[in-house]
C-alpha positions, 0 to 999 in steps of 0.5 A: 278036129271039131275045132277045125270044123267050127272054124271052117263054118264060121269062115263060110258064114262070113263069106256068105254075109259079105256076098249078101252085102255086095249084092245090096249096094249094086254094081257100078254103072255099065254104061260108064267108060272103063277109063272114066272116073266119077267125081263126087261133089266133095272132089269138085270142091277140093279141086278148086275148078271153076263152077258151071256158068251156063246154068242161070241162077234162080230168080232172087226174091225182090228186096223190100227196100228196092221195091218202088212205093205203090202209087196211092189211089187218092190225090193229095189235098189241094192247099188252095182255099175252095170257093164258097158255094154259089148259093151261099149267102154273104152272112154265112161266110162271116164270123159270128160276132157276139152281141155287145155287152150292156154298158148301162149300169144298174140303177142303184137303190136310193138310200133310205133318207130316214136313219134307224137311229137319230145321230147324237149331237157332237160333243165338245172336245174335252179340255184340261182342268186349267183350260177354262181358267186360262180363258176366263181372264181375257173374257172378264177383262182381268189379268191373264196370268200366263201372259204376266208370267211370260212378260216377267220371265222376259224382264227378270232372270228366272231360276234355272230349271223353271217349268210349268206344272200341268199334271194334277198329281204333281200339283197336289204334291207341291200344293196339297189341297189346291185341287179342291179349290175351284180355279178360274185361272192358274199359272204355276211355275216351279224349279224342277231341280234340287237346288231350288232358288225361286218360284212364281205361282199365280191363281184366280179363284171365284171368291175371296174365301177361296183366295184365303184358302189358296193363300194358306196353301202357298204359305205352307209351301214356303214354310216347308221349304224353309224347314228343310225342303230347300236342302241347301243353305243358299236356297233356304236363305232365299225361301226365308227372306225373299219369298212373298205371298200376296192376295189381290181380291180373287188373285193370289200371288206367290213370288220367291227369288231375288226379284220377288219385290219387283214382281209383286209391284208389277202385278199390283200395277195390273190389278189395282 
């Protein structure tokens, strides 16, 4: 029994709640015709009906791109040149011209004519050891020994390889002691080959004593070649039998070769 009473109470409570909710939502509009049905926006969109064109749309906001640019208040500059002011002077409009540079050179300082130190007198050029001896024959009117050798070489056949001795070391090697003698002239021609078939040497000294010293030096040269310096039998025979050492005053002659006697005769003709 209690179960049925409780059920009825709950049902009554539910009815009261439903009634309260119906009163809050309100009744439908009494002015509307009973046969008319109200349309909602959702129904209009779904029906596909034409929208109402009687109401004009709201004014659109003007686009910035379609708005014409504002007219500037300032006028553009006139590209044409403006006339100078009437009171301006002609020189005001001319460009400034720099003053010409001073083309006059500065006066150079005069050089001091008095040198600090006196210049040294020019020194004569150094001459080789045989330079004075070469010129002395021409100055004294005697025989020029080098000219005589040139004439002899043109007249007779000189040994192959004959050349003049000029270096002091080589002269001292061939004629030891000759460097210690004062020579006025010298013309020393030897064969620069091991096959030595001849030689022609001439000197002029200052005294007869020096001439004898040179004679001994030349004779020693000949003996050394005979004793083995000539190396070969043919040259040794020439140095043994066809060598001449002669003294003519202050001249000393050494002639070795096939034409040694003819060379001695030619030289004697000049000095006698």
